[in-house]
C-alpha positions as CSV (number, residue, x, y, z in Angstrom):
1,M,-70.4,-23.1,-10.6
2,A,-71.8,-20.1,-8.6
3,F,-73.4,-21.0,-5.2
4,T,-76.4,-20.2,-4.0
5,D,-76.1,-18.4,-0.2
6,R,-78.3,-21.6,0.9
7,Q,-75.4,-24.1,0.0
8,M,-72.8,-21.3,1.0
9,Y,-74.2,-21.0,4.5
10,E,-74.1,-25.2,4.7
11,A,-70.8,-24.7,4.1
12,I,-69.3,-22.5,6.5
13,E,-71.0,-24.8,9.0
14,T,-70.0,-27.5,8.1
15,N,-66.8,-27.3,7.1
16,R,-64.4,-26.4,9.9
17,D,-61.5,-24.7,7.3
18,V,-64.6,-22.7,5.5
19,K,-65.9,-21.6,9.1
20,D,-62.3,-20.5,10.0
21,C,-61.8,-18.4,7.1
22,F,-65.4,-16.7,6.7
23,K,-64.8,-15.9,10.9
24,K,-60.8,-14.2,9.4
25,I,-62.6,-12.0,6.5
26,T,-65.9,-10.8,8.9
27,N,-63.2,-10.2,11.4
28,A,-61.2,-8.5,9.2
29,C,-64.3,-6.3,8.3
30,K,-64.7,-5.4,11.7
31,E,-61.1,-4.7,12.2
32,L,-60.9,-2.3,9.5
33,K,-64.4,-0.3,9.8
34,I,-63.3,0.0,13.5
35,K,-59.5,1.1,12.9
36,T,-61.0,3.6,10.3
37,G,-64.1,4.8,10.6
38,C,-65.4,4.0,7.5
39,P,-69.5,3.7,6.9
40,N,-70.7,-0.5,5.8
41,D,-70.8,0.5,2.5
42,D,-67.1,1.2,1.8
43,V,-66.3,-1.9,3.9
44,D,-68.8,-3.8,1.1
45,R,-67.1,-1.9,-1.8
46,F,-63.6,-3.2,-1.1
47,L,-65.2,-6.7,-0.4
48,E,-66.2,-5.8,-4.2
49,F,-63.1,-4.6,-5.6
50,S,-60.9,-7.2,-3.8
51,I,-62.6,-10.0,-5.9
52,G,-60.1,-12.0,-7.7
53,K,-57.4,-9.8,-6.2
54,W,-56.7,-12.4,-3.6
55,D,-54.3,-14.5,-5.6
56,E,-52.6,-11.5,-6.9
57,S,-51.3,-10.5,-3.3
58,D,-47.8,-10.5,-1.9
């Protein structure tokens, strides 16, 4: 089931676990940008690459 942006924002605002994870992801992206100096598009591309691979790590 695909979620709309509105549904995602509602989940972020109403579910503490979802909100905490969203903050972790956005903070990690900001840290990656700061530490590597890469442009926003590269961070976005990294996230696109990471989709579906989160359960394969470690």
